[in-house]
C-alpha positions as CSV (number, residue, x, y, z in Angstrom):
1,M,0.0,0.0,0.0
2,Y,1.2,3.5,-0.8
3,P,2.2,5.5,2.4
4,N,-0.5,8.0,3.5
5,H,1.9,11.0,3.7
6,E,3.2,10.5,0.2
7,L,-0.2,10.0,-1.3
8,S,-1.5,13.1,0.5
9,V,1.4,15.2,-0.8
10,L,0.9,13.8,-4.4
11,R,-2.8,14.6,-4.3
12,R,-2.1,18.2,-3.0
13,R,0.6,18.8,-5.7
14,L,-1.6,17.6,-8.5
15,L,-4.5,19.8,-7.3
16,E,-2.2,22.8,-6.9
17,K,-0.9,22.3,-10.5
18,I,-4.4,22.8,-11.8
19,G,-5.1,25.7,-9.5
20,S,-7.5,23.9,-7.1
21,T,-7.6,22.8,-3.5
22,T,-10.3,20.2,-3.8
23,L,-11.2,17.6,-6.4
24,G,-14.3,18.7,-8.3
25,P,-16.2,17.4,-11.3
26,G,-14.0,17.2,-14.3
27,D,-10.7,17.7,-12.4
28,C,-9.5,14.2,-13.2
29,S,-10.0,14.9,-16.9
30,E,-8.3,18.3,-16.5
31,I,-5.3,16.7,-14.7
32,S,-5.1,14.0,-17.4
33,V,-5.1,16.6,-20.2
34,Q,-2.6,18.9,-18.5
35,I,-0.2,16.0,-18.0
36,F,-0.4,15.2,-21.7
37,V,0.0,18.8,-22.8
38,K,3.0,19.4,-20.5
39,T,4.8,16.1,-20.8
40,G,3.4,14.3,-23.9
41,Y,2.6,11.3,-21.7
42,Y,-1.0,10.1,-21.6
43,V,-2.3,9.2,-18.1
44,S,-5.9,8.3,-18.2
45,R,-8.7,10.0,-16.3
46,S,-9.4,6.6,-14.6
47,T,-5.8,6.4,-13.4
48,I,-6.1,9.9,-11.9
49,K,-9.4,8.9,-10.3
50,R,-7.6,5.9,-8.7
51,I,-5.0,8.2,-7.2
52,F,-7.8,10.2,-5.5
53,S,-9.9,7.2,-4.6
54,T,-10.3,6.2,-0.9
55,T,-8.3,3.0,-1.4
56,P,-5.5,3.8,-3.9
57,N,-2.7,1.4,-4.5
58,L,0.0,3.2,-6.5
59,S,2.4,0.4,-5.9
60,D,0.6,-1.4,-8.7
61,S,1.0,1.6,-11.0
62,S,3.4,1.2,-13.9
63,P,6.8,3.1,-13.9
64,F,5.4,5.0,-16.9
65,V,2.5,6.4,-14.9
66,K,4.7,7.3,-11.9
67,N,7.3,9.0,-14.1
68,A,4.6,10.9,-16.0
69,L,3.3,12.2,-12.7
70,G,6.8,13.2,-11.5
71,S,7.5,14.9,-14.8
72,F,4.2,16.8,-14.7
73,L,5.0,18.1,-11.3
74,G,8.3,19.4,-12.4
75,F,10.7,16.5,-11.5
76,D,12.9,14.5,-13.8
77,H,11.2,11.2,-12.7
78,W,9.2,9.5,-10.0
79,E,12.1,8.9,-7.7
80,A,13.0,12.6,-7.7
81,L,9.4,13.4,-6.7
82,K,9.4,10.7,-4.1
83,Q,12.6,12.1,-2.5
84,A,11.1,15.6,-2.4
85,I,7.9,14.2,-0.8
86,D,10.1,12.3,1.8
87,R,11.8,15.6,2.7
88,E,8.4,17.1,3.5
89,K,7.9,14.7,6.4
């Protein structure tokens, strides 16, 4: 299971990136589109929904999805994002 702190920070950063503080209708689609526009990587709306679901399991997510999220949030890759999140503890 994905650690709660890391998941919380990931969610917050994704919402900040689209200029929101809460997940509203259409936000998963907006995040998906913005990831594609910024990085050229397609992460589906349903994958974004899973990140914000009550029981996410990102450990099952592919390295592609994790690296796309890291890139979208301004990092070189997933591990760089994960290290930044770990420093926020």
